[in-house]
C-alpha positions in Angstrom: 12.5 -7.3 15.7 13.8 -3.7 15.4 12.0 -1.3 13.1 14.0 -2.2 9.9 11.1 -1.5 7.5 10.7 -5.2 7.0 7.2 -6.7 7.5 6.4 -10.4 7.6 3.0 -11.8 6.7 1.1 -14.2 9.0 0.3 -17.6 7.4 -2.9 -17.3 5.4 -3.1 -13.5 5.6 -4.4 -12.4 2.3 -6.2 -9.1 2.3 -8.3 -7.4 -0.3 -6.3 -5.4 -2.8 -7.7 -2.8 -5.1 -6.0 -2.6 -8.6 -7.0 0.3 -10.8 -9.1 -0.8 -13.7 -9.1 -4.5 -12.6 -12.1 -6.8 -12.7 -12.6 -9.2 -9.8 -11.8 -9.5 -6.0 -8.0 -9.5 -5.8 -6.2 -10.3 -2.7 -2.6 -9.8 -1.7 -0.4 -11.5 0.9 2.7 -9.4 1.8 5.6 -11.8 2.5 8.1 -9.0 3.2 8.6 -5.3 2.5 11.6 -3.1 2.7 10.1 0.4 2.9 13.4 2.1 2.7 14.2 0.5 -0.7 10.5 0.3 -1.8 10.8 -3.4 -2.6 8.0 -5.9 -1.7 7.6 -9.6 -2.1 4.0 -10.8 -2.1 1.6 -13.5 -3.3 -1.1 -11.9 -5.5 -4.4 -14.0 -5.5 -6.1 -13.6 -8.8 -9.8 -14.6 -8.6 -11.5 -16.8 -11.2 -12.3 -14.5 -14.1 -10.1 -11.7 -12.8 -8.3 -9.3 -15.1 -5.6 -6.8 -14.5 -5.4 -4.4 -17.4 -2.2 -3.7 -19.4 0.0 -1.4 -17.4 3.6 -0.3 -16.5 5.6 0.8 -13.5 7.7 3.9 -13.2 9.6 2.9 -10.0 11.3 -0.3 -11.2 11.1 -3.9 -12.4 8.6 -6.5 -11.5 9.0 -10.3 -11.5 6.2 -12.9 -11.3 6.4 -16.7 -10.6 3.1 -18.7 -11.1 2.7 -20.8 -8.0 -0.7 -22.4 -8.8 -3.7 -22.0 -11.0 -3.8 -20.5 -14.5 -2.4 -17.2 -15.7 -2.9 -15.7 -19.1 -0.3 -13.0 -19.9 -1.2 -10.7 -22.8 -3.2 -13.6 -24.4 -0.7 -16.3 -23.8 -1.5 -19.1 -21.3 1.3 -19.9 -19.0 2.0 -23.1 -17.1 2.5 -23.4 -13.3 6.2 -22.5 -12.7 6.3 -19.9 -15.4 8.6 -16.9 -14.5 8.1 -13.5 -16.0 10.1 -10.3 -15.6 9.1 -6.8 -16.7 11.6 -3.9 -16.9 10.8 -0.5 -15.5 8.5 1.4 -17.9 7.6 -1.7 -20.0 4.0 -2.1 -20.8 2.8 -5.6 -19.7 -0.5 -7.5 -19.3 -3.3 -7.8 -19.3 -2.9 -10.4 -16.6 -6.0 -12.7 -16.3 -7.0 -16.1 -14.9 -10.0 -18.3 -15.8 -10.0 -20.5 -12.7 -8.0 -18.4 -10.2 -4.2 -18.2 -9.5 -1.5 -17.4 -7.0 1.5 -15.4 -8.2 4.6 -14.8 -6.3 5.6 -11.3 -7.1 8.7 -9.2 -6.4 8.5 -5.6 -7.4 9.5 -2.0 -6.6 6.3 -1.2 -4.7 6.2 2.5 -4.5 6.9 5.5 -6.6 8.9 8.3 -5.2 5.8 9.9 -3.9 5.0 6.8 -1.8 1.9 5.8 -3.7 1.3 2.5 -5.4 3.3 2.4 -8.7 0.6 1.3 -11.2 0.1 3.2 -14.5 -2.6 1.9 -16.8 -1.1 1.6 -20.4 -3.4 4.2 -21.7 -1.7 6.9 -19.5 1.5 6.5 -21.5 2.5 5.4 -25.0 0.7 2.5 -26.5 2.5 -0.7 -27.1 2.8 0.2 -30.8 4.0 3.8 -30.2 6.5 3.1 -27.5 10.2 3.2 -28.1 12.6 0.2 -28.2 14.7 0.9 -25.1 14.9 -1.6 -22.2 13.0 0.7 -19.9 11.3 4.1 -19.9 12.2 6.0 -22.9 14.0 9.5 -22.6 10.6 11.2 -22.7 9.4 9.0 -19.7 7.0 7.0 -21.7 6.7 3.2 -21.4 8.3 0.8 -23.8 7.1 -2.6 -24.9 8.2 -6.0 -23.8 9.5 -6.7 -27.3 11.6 -3.5 -27.3 13.1 -4.5 -23.9 13.9 -8.0 -25.2 15.7 -6.5 -28.2 17.8 -4.4 -25.9 18.7 -7.5 -23.9 19.9 -9.5 -27.0 23.6 -10.1 -27.3 25.5 -7.2 -28.9 28.6 -9.2 -30.0 30.5 -8.3 -26.8 33.0 -10.9 -25.5 
C-alpha cells in the first residue's frame, strides 16, 4: 500500500492508551487513521471500573458506538448498540464502565499542533457556564451537550 496516511490495525492489536485524568488501564485498537485529515477510527477498550473525566475536543466532532459491555455517559447507563455524537467544543462525559466495554469511536484525532486533542472540562468553561452554540463559542470555550442539541432543533425552515 502506498503511503496514503492510512494505517490498518492487526486483529487483536490493542495497545495501552494514556488518557489525561483517567482511572484504569485503557487500551486502544486503531482500525484506520487518515493523518492528512486527522481522522481516526478505533476501538477503545474501557477497563472494569475505568473512568474518563468530562472533557471536550477542539479539533472536531467525536462519535461513539457501544459494541459490548456497559457504558455510563454522564451518569446515564447506555445499552449495547447506543450511538453518541459530540460536536466540536462540547463538554461530554465522564465516560465510565463498571464491567468493561468496547466502544467503536470515530473522531478528529489531532489538534493543529499534532497532539492528542483532549481537553479536561476544567480547562474550559464549566457545563453550567458554557454558551448554547453547537460547538465552541466565539471565545473558544466549550459548550454543553444540551446547548448543542438546542442548536440542532428544527428552526421552522421548510
